[in-house]
DRENSE-147096 format. One record per residue (C-alpha): residue number from 1; residue in three letters; x, y, z. Coordinates in steps of 0.1 Angstrom, whole numbers, always signed. Layout:
BEGIN
+-----+------+-------+-------+-------+
| seq | type |     u |     v |     w |
+-----+------+-------+-------+-------+
| NUM |  ala |     X |     Y |     Z |
...
+-----+------+-------+-------+-------+
This chain:
BEGIN
+-----+------+-------+-------+-------+
| seq | type |     u |     v |     w |
+-----+------+-------+-------+-------+
|   1 |  met |  -219 |   -97 |  -227 |
|   2 |  lys |  -185 |   -86 |  -212 |
|   3 |  glu |  -202 |   -75 |  -180 |
|   4 |  leu |  -218 |  -109 |  -177 |
|   5 |  leu |  -186 |  -128 |  -183 |
|   6 |  arg |  -168 |  -106 |  -158 |
|   7 |  lys |  -194 |  -115 |  -132 |
|   8 |  ile |  -194 |  -151 |  -140 |
|   9 |  phe |  -157 |  -154 |  -138 |
|  10 |  his |  -154 |  -132 |  -107 |
|  11 |  pro |  -131 |  -148 |   -81 |
|  12 |  val |  -159 |  -152 |   -56 |
|  13 |  met |  -182 |  -168 |   -81 |
|  14 |  ala |  -154 |  -191 |   -92 |
|  15 |  leu |  -147 |  -202 |   -55 |
|  16 |  ile |  -183 |  -210 |   -51 |
|  17 |  ala |  -184 |  -230 |   -83 |
|  18 |  ile |  -154 |  -250 |   -71 |
|  19 |  gln |  -170 |  -256 |   -37 |
|  20 |  leu |  -201 |  -269 |   -54 |
|  21 |  val |  -180 |  -292 |   -76 |
|  22 |  trp |  -159 |  -304 |   -48 |
|  23 |  ile |  -191 |  -313 |   -27 |
|  24 |  thr |  -204 |  -332 |   -57 |
|  25 |  leu |  -171 |  -351 |   -60 |
|  26 |  val |  -172 |  -360 |   -23 |
|  27 |  val |  -208 |  -373 |   -25 |
|  28 |  phe |  -201 |  -391 |   -57 |
|  29 |  trp |  -169 |  -406 |   -41 |
|  30 |  ile |  -188 |  -419 |   -11 |
|  31 |  tyr |  -218 |  -432 |   -32 |
|  32 |  trp |  -194 |  -449 |   -55 |
|  33 |  phe |  -173 |  -464 |   -30 |
|  34 |  val |  -202 |  -478 |    -8 |
|  35 |  gly |  -216 |  -493 |   -40 |
|  36 |  lys |  -184 |  -510 |   -51 |
|  37 |  his |  -180 |  -521 |   -15 |
|  38 |  arg |  -213 |  -538 |   -15 |
|  39 |  glu |  -207 |  -554 |   -50 |
|  40 |  phe |  -173 |  -568 |   -37 |
|  41 |  arg |  -188 |  -580 |    -6 |
|  42 |  glu |  -216 |  -598 |   -25 |
|  43 |  leu |  -191 |  -615 |   -48 |
|  44 |  ala |  -170 |  -625 |   -19 |
|  45 |  glu |  -199 |  -641 |    -1 |
|  46 |  lys |  -208 |  -660 |   -33 |
|  47 |  tyr |  -174 |  -673 |   -43 |
|  48 |  arg |  -147 |  -668 |   -14 |
|  49 |  pro |  -165 |  -661 |   +19 |
|  50 |  glu |  -133 |  -668 |   +37 |
|  51 |  leu |  -118 |  -635 |   +22 |
|  52 |  leu |  -145 |  -613 |   +38 |
|  53 |  gly |  -131 |  -590 |   +65 |
|  54 |  gln |  -151 |  -577 |   +94 |
|  55 |  gly |  -169 |  -544 |   +89 |
|  56 |  phe |  -164 |  -515 |   +64 |
|  57 |  asn |  -131 |  -507 |   +47 |
|  58 |  trp |  -128 |  -473 |   +62 |
|  59 |  pro |   -90 |  -467 |   +56 |
|  60 |  val |   -95 |  -468 |   +19 |
|  61 |  met |  -125 |  -445 |   +18 |
|  62 |  val |  -108 |  -420 |   +44 |
|  63 |  glu |   -76 |  -419 |   +20 |
|  64 |  gly |  -100 |  -409 |   -10 |
|  65 |  leu |  -115 |  -382 |   +11 |
|  66 |  leu |   -81 |  -370 |   +23 |
|  67 |  leu |   -70 |  -367 |   -14 |
|  68 |  leu |  -101 |  -346 |   -21 |
|  69 |  val |   -94 |  -324 |    +8 |
|  70 |  val |   -58 |  -319 |    -4 |
|  71 |  ile |   -72 |  -309 |   -38 |
|  72 |  leu |   -96 |  -285 |   -21 |
|  73 |  val |   -68 |  -268 |    -1 |
|  74 |  gly |   -47 |  -265 |   -33 |
|  75 |  val |   -77 |  -249 |   -51 |
|  76 |  tyr |   -82 |  -226 |   -21 |
|  77 |  val |   -45 |  -215 |   -21 |
|  78 |  ile |   -47 |  -208 |   -58 |
|  79 |  phe |   -79 |  -188 |   -53 |
|  80 |  val |   -63 |  -167 |   -25 |
|  81 |  tyr |   -32 |  -160 |   -47 |
|  82 |  trp |   -55 |  -152 |   -76 |
|  83 |  asn |   -77 |  -129 |   -56 |
|  84 |  arg |   -47 |  -110 |   -44 |
|  85 |  gln |   -32 |  -107 |   -78 |
|  86 |  ser |   -66 |   -95 |   -91 |
|  87 |  lys |   -68 |   -67 |   -64 |
|  88 |  leu |   -32 |   -58 |   -69 |
|  89 |  tyr |   -38 |   -55 |  -107 |
|  90 |  ala |   -69 |   -33 |  -101 |
|  91 |  arg |   -50 |   -11 |   -78 |
|  92 |  gln |   -20 |    -8 |  -102 |
|  93 |  arg |   -46 |    +2 |  -130 |
|  94 |  asp |   -61 |   +27 |  -107 |
|  95 |  asn |   -26 |   +39 |   -98 |
|  96 |  ile |   -15 |   +43 |  -135 |
|  97 |  ser |   -45 |   +65 |  -141 |
|  98 |  gln |   -39 |   +86 |  -109 |
|  99 |  val |    -2 |   +90 |  -118 |
| 100 |  thr |   -11 |  +102 |  -152 |
| 101 |  his |   -34 |  +127 |  -138 |
| 102 |  glu |    -8 |  +138 |  -113 |
| 103 |  leu |   +19 |  +144 |  -140 |
| 104 |  lys |    -4 |  +161 |  -164 |
| 105 |  ser |   -18 |  +187 |  -139 |
| 106 |  pro |   +16 |  +205 |  -133 |
| 107 |  leu |   +25 |  +200 |  -171 |
| 108 |  ala |    -8 |  +217 |  -181 |
| 109 |  ser |    -3 |  +245 |  -156 |
| 110 |  ile |   +32 |  +253 |  -168 |
| 111 |  gln |   +20 |  +252 |  -205 |
| 112 |  leu |    -9 |  +276 |  -197 |
| 113 |  his |   +16 |  +300 |  -180 |
| 114 |  leu |   +40 |  +299 |  -208 |
| 115 |  glu |   +15 |  +305 |  -234 |
| 116 |  thr |    +1 |  +334 |  -214 |
| 117 |  ile |   +36 |  +348 |  -211 |
| 118 |  arg |   +41 |  +345 |  -249 |
| 119 |  leu |    +7 |  +360 |  -258 |
| 120 |  arg |    +2 |  +388 |  -233 |
| 121 |  arg |   +37 |  +398 |  -221 |
| 122 |  pro |   +25 |  +403 |  -184 |
| 123 |  ala |   +38 |  +430 |  -160 |
| 124 |  ala |   +69 |  +425 |  -140 |
| 125 |  asp |   +50 |  +415 |  -109 |
| 126 |  lys |   +27 |  +391 |  -126 |
| 127 |  leu |   +56 |  +376 |  -145 |
| 128 |  asp |   +74 |  +369 |  -111 |
| 129 |  ala |   +42 |  +353 |   -99 |
| 130 |  phe |   +39 |  +331 |  -131 |
| 131 |  val |   +75 |  +321 |  -127 |
| 132 |  gly |   +70 |  +311 |   -91 |
| 133 |  thr |   +39 |  +290 |  -100 |
| 134 |  met |   +59 |  +273 |  -127 |
| 135 |  leu |   +88 |  +265 |  -105 |
| 136 |  ala |   +63 |  +251 |   -79 |
| 137 |  asp |   +49 |  +229 |  -107 |
| 138 |  thr |   +84 |  +218 |  -117 |
| 139 |  asp |   +91 |  +209 |   -82 |
| 140 |  arg |   +59 |  +189 |   -79 |
| 141 |  leu |   +69 |  +170 |  -111 |
| 142 |  his |  +104 |  +163 |   -97 |
| 143 |  tyr |   +89 |  +150 |   -66 |
| 144 |  leu |   +64 |  +127 |   -85 |
| 145 |  ile |   +91 |  +114 |  -108 |
| 146 |  asn |  +116 |  +108 |   -81 |
| 147 |  asn |   +88 |   +89 |   -60 |
| 148 |  leu |   +81 |   +66 |   -90 |
| 149 |  leu |  +119 |   +59 |   -95 |
| 150 |  met |  +124 |   +53 |   -57 |
| 151 |  ala |   +96 |   +28 |   -56 |
| 152 |  ala |  +110 |    +9 |   -86 |
| 153 |  arg |  +145 |   +10 |   -70 |
| 154 |  leu |  +133 |    -2 |   -36 |
| 155 |  glu |  +114 |   -32 |   -53 |
| 156 |  gln |  +145 |   -42 |   -72 |
| 157 |  arg |  +171 |   -34 |   -45 |
| 158 |  arg |  +198 |   -61 |   -42 |
| 159 |  lys |  +224 |   -41 |   -20 |
| 160 |  pro |  +221 |   -19 |   +10 |
| 161 |  ala |  +219 |   +19 |    +4 |
| 162 |  glu |  +251 |   +40 |    +7 |
| 163 |  arg |  +245 |   +54 |   +42 |
| 164 |  arg |  +266 |   +80 |   +59 |
| 165 |  leu |  +265 |  +100 |   +91 |
| 166 |  thr |  +238 |  +126 |   +87 |
| 167 |  asp |  +226 |  +155 |  +109 |
| 168 |  ile |  +189 |  +147 |  +108 |
| 169 |  ser |  +181 |  +178 |  +130 |
| 170 |  ala |  +194 |  +200 |  +103 |
| 171 |  met |  +180 |  +181 |   +75 |
| 172 |  leu |  +145 |  +181 |   +92 |
| 173 |  ala |  +148 |  +220 |   +98 |
| 174 |  glu |  +155 |  +224 |   +62 |
| 175 |  asn |  +125 |  +203 |   +51 |
| 176 |  val |  +102 |  +221 |   +76 |
| 177 |  glu |  +112 |  +256 |   +62 |
| 178 |  arg |  +105 |  +243 |   +25 |
| 179 |  glu |   +71 |  +229 |   +35 |
| 180 |  arg |   +62 |  +262 |   +53 |
| 181 |  ala |   +70 |  +282 |   +22 |
| 182 |  asn |   +46 |  +259 |    +2 |
| 183 |  leu |   +17 |  +258 |   +27 |
| 184 |  ser |   -16 |  +274 |   +19 |
| 185 |  gln |   -26 |  +306 |   +36 |
| 186 |  gly |   -34 |  +298 |   +73 |
| 187 |  gly |   -14 |  +267 |   +74 |
| 188 |  ser |   +13 |  +260 |  +100 |
| 189 |  ile |   +40 |  +237 |  +109 |
| 190 |  ser |   +55 |  +237 |  +144 |
| 191 |  leu |   +91 |  +221 |  +150 |
| 192 |  glu |  +104 |  +208 |  +183 |
| 193 |  ala |  +137 |  +192 |  +177 |
| 194 |  glu |  +168 |  +184 |  +197 |
| 195 |  pro |  +198 |  +198 |  +181 |
| 196 |  ala |  +227 |  +179 |  +163 |
| 197 |  leu |  +210 |  +145 |  +163 |
| 198 |  lys |  +230 |  +120 |  +140 |
| 199 |  leu |  +217 |   +90 |  +120 |
| 200 |  leu |  +235 |   +66 |   +97 |
| 201 |  val |  +211 |   +70 |   +66 |
| 202 |  asp |  +213 |   +78 |   +28 |
| 203 |  pro |  +206 |  +115 |   +28 |
| 204 |  glu |  +186 |  +113 |    -5 |
| 205 |  glu |  +164 |   +85 |    +8 |
| 206 |  met |  +159 |  +103 |   +42 |
| 207 |  gly |  +149 |  +133 |   +24 |
| 208 |  met |  +123 |  +113 |    +3 |
| 209 |  val |  +109 |  +100 |   +38 |
| 210 |  leu |  +105 |  +135 |   +51 |
| 211 |  arg |   +90 |  +148 |   +20 |
| 212 |  asn |   +65 |  +120 |   +18 |
| 213 |  leu |   +54 |  +122 |   +54 |
| 214 |  phe |   +48 |  +161 |   +49 |
| 215 |  glu |   +31 |  +155 |   +16 |
| 216 |  asn |    +7 |  +130 |   +32 |
| 217 |  ser |    -2 |  +153 |   +61 |
| 218 |  val |    -9 |  +182 |   +38 |
| 219 |  leu |   -30 |  +161 |   +13 |
| 220 |  tyr |   -52 |  +148 |   +40 |
| 221 |  ser |   -56 |  +179 |   +60 |
| 222 |  pro |   -87 |  +198 |   +47 |
| 223 |  gly |   -84 |  +236 |   +45 |
| 224 |  ser |   -53 |  +249 |   +63 |
| 225 |  pro |   -30 |  +221 |   +76 |
| 226 |  asp |   -19 |  +223 |  +112 |
| 227 |  ile |   +13 |  +201 |  +116 |
| 228 |  thr |   +34 |  +194 |  +146 |
| 229 |  val |   +69 |  +178 |  +142 |
| 230 |  arg |   +91 |  +165 |  +170 |
| 231 |  leu |  +125 |  +150 |  +169 |
| 232 |  val |  +140 |  +136 |  +203 |
| 233 |  arg |  +164 |  +111 |  +213 |
| 234 |  ala |  +149 |   +83 |  +234 |
| 235 |  gly |  +175 |   +59 |  +248 |
| 236 |  asn |  +194 |   +43 |  +219 |
| 237 |  ser |  +170 |   +55 |  +194 |
| 238 |  val |  +160 |   +87 |  +176 |
| 239 |  arg |  +123 |   +93 |  +175 |
| 240 |  leu |  +105 |  +116 |  +149 |
| 241 |  thr |   +67 |  +122 |  +151 |
| 242 |  ile |   +47 |  +142 |  +126 |
| 243 |  gln |   +12 |  +149 |  +139 |
| 244 |  asp |   -16 |  +165 |  +119 |
| 245 |  lys |   -52 |  +174 |  +124 |
| 246 |  gly |   -65 |  +161 |   +90 |
| 247 |  arg |   -91 |  +136 |   +81 |
| 248 |  gly |   -76 |  +107 |  +102 |
| 249 |  leu |   -79 |   +70 |   +95 |
| 250 |  asp |  -104 |   +44 |  +105 |
| 251 |  arg |   -93 |    +9 |  +119 |
| 252 |  asn |   -94 |    -8 |   +87 |
| 253 |  glu |   -72 |   +19 |   +69 |
| 254 |  leu |   -45 |   +16 |   +96 |
| 255 |  lys |   -39 |   -20 |   +85 |
| 256 |  his |   -33 |   -11 |   +49 |
| 257 |  val |   -18 |   +26 |   +50 |
| 258 |  phe |   +18 |   +13 |   +42 |
| 259 |  glu |    +9 |   -10 |   +14 |
| 260 |  met |   +20 |    -1 |   -22 |
| 261 |  phe |    -6 |   +18 |   -43 |
| 262 |  tyr |   -29 |   +22 |   -12 |
| 263 |  arg |   -48 |   +55 |   -10 |
| 264 |  gly |   -74 |   +67 |   +14 |
| 265 |  his |  -107 |   +78 |    -3 |
| 266 |  pro |  -125 |  +105 |   +18 |
| 267 |  thr |  -161 |  +106 |    +9 |
| 268 |  gly |  -170 |  +134 |   -15 |
| 269 |  glu |  -133 |  +144 |   -19 |
| 270 |  asn |  -107 |  +141 |   -46 |
| 271 |  val |   -74 |  +137 |   -29 |
| 272 |  arg |   -42 |  +139 |   -49 |
| 273 |  gly |   -15 |  +112 |   -45 |
| 274 |  thr |    -2 |   +81 |   -62 |
| 275 |  gly |    -4 |   +56 |   -31 |
| 276 |  leu |   +35 |   +53 |   -31 |
| 277 |  gly |   +46 |   +77 |    -6 |
| 278 |  leu |   +40 |   +58 |   +27 |
| 279 |  tyr |   +51 |   +26 |   +12 |
| 280 |  ile |   +85 |   +43 |    +2 |
| 281 |  val |   +87 |   +55 |   +39 |
| 282 |  asp |   +80 |   +22 |   +55 |
| 283 |  thr |  +105 |    +3 |   +31 |
| 284 |  ile |  +133 |   +26 |   +36 |
| 285 |  ile |  +129 |   +29 |   +74 |
| 286 |  arg |  +128 |    -9 |   +77 |
| 287 |  ser |  +159 |   -13 |   +56 |
| 288 |  tyr |  +176 |   +10 |   +81 |
| 289 |  gly |  +165 |   -14 |  +110 |
| 290 |  gly |  +140 |   +11 |  +122 |
| 291 |  lys |  +102 |   +11 |  +127 |
| 292 |  val |   +75 |   +33 |  +113 |
| 293 |  ser |   +39 |   +34 |  +128 |
| 294 |  val |    +8 |   +54 |  +125 |
| 295 |  glu |   -19 |   +62 |  +151 |
| 296 |  ser |   -54 |   +77 |  +148 |
| 297 |  ala |   -83 |   +81 |  +170 |
| 298 |  gly |  -106 |   +77 |  +139 |
| 299 |  leu |  -120 |   +98 |  +111 |
| 300 |  gly |  -118 |  +134 |  +116 |
| 301 |  gln |   -92 |  +130 |  +145 |
| 302 |  gly |   -60 |  +134 |  +126 |
| 303 |  cys |   -30 |  +112 |  +124 |
| 304 |  thr |    +4 |  +107 |  +142 |
| 305 |  phe |   +32 |   +92 |  +122 |
| 306 |  ser |   +61 |   +80 |  +143 |
| 307 |  ile |   +96 |   +68 |  +131 |
| 308 |  asn |  +122 |   +52 |  +154 |
| 309 |  leu |  +157 |   +47 |  +141 |
| 310 |  pro |  +189 |   +36 |  +158 |
| 311 |  ala |  +208 |   +66 |  +171 |
| 312 |  val |  +246 |   +70 |  +165 |
+-----+------+-------+-------+-------+
């Protein structure tokens, strides 16, 4: 029963029903108006022929039709808004489920390792490995929570970020080293960066931008990621590019990749992520007066993310 009601009240079905009602109203209006016009004309011919005008009273009929058109446009606007809100709600619902899973996974791993340590008292080398895994899981939790808080902060931001002069070359090198340490065996990150390039940014926010770009490249690179990072000065701008050889994007995905909660869904793959990373990247970079873009030759061809920011 619920499934039937859901289908009946689906936005597309509702729009079709509204269109049918509108067409019925137009037909009824024309039929009613022509009938009344004929009645009034017959009465006028019978009692006051001198009041008869020439031809049909088109202005009144057109005004009625225009009113119906305005009503249809209003209904269509409401439908478009409703449809967007419905899609956003569905995406948020999926995102809550995904975020819950993302948060539970490292927590479960930490709990398992702690229980193992308590029950079996592993050797020193195994204990070090366990601690390393738990620290990595803790870092993952920290990253996820920061992403959620950052997205909420950007949505409610009422004042500019506290920016200061930052050596983006040094910051990028630090981030690359951290990502290299966390790469799976066989993965690689190459860095080509001009030294001592400065930007006026919030270091915390810019760190989130870099982390999210690397995270995206790693998540969507099957097997061992192969990532190339370049940082150069181009005129009055500093240009950062991060190129990977991952799954790539089709033309439709390119249009939506920076939307909040949007996640690519490779066929037959379960990719982690919350759908917030690239939204955070785009929002922060635009707030600095910069621009972020993505290029991909298609599925299986990898992606290149580019950021342009005003140089100092």
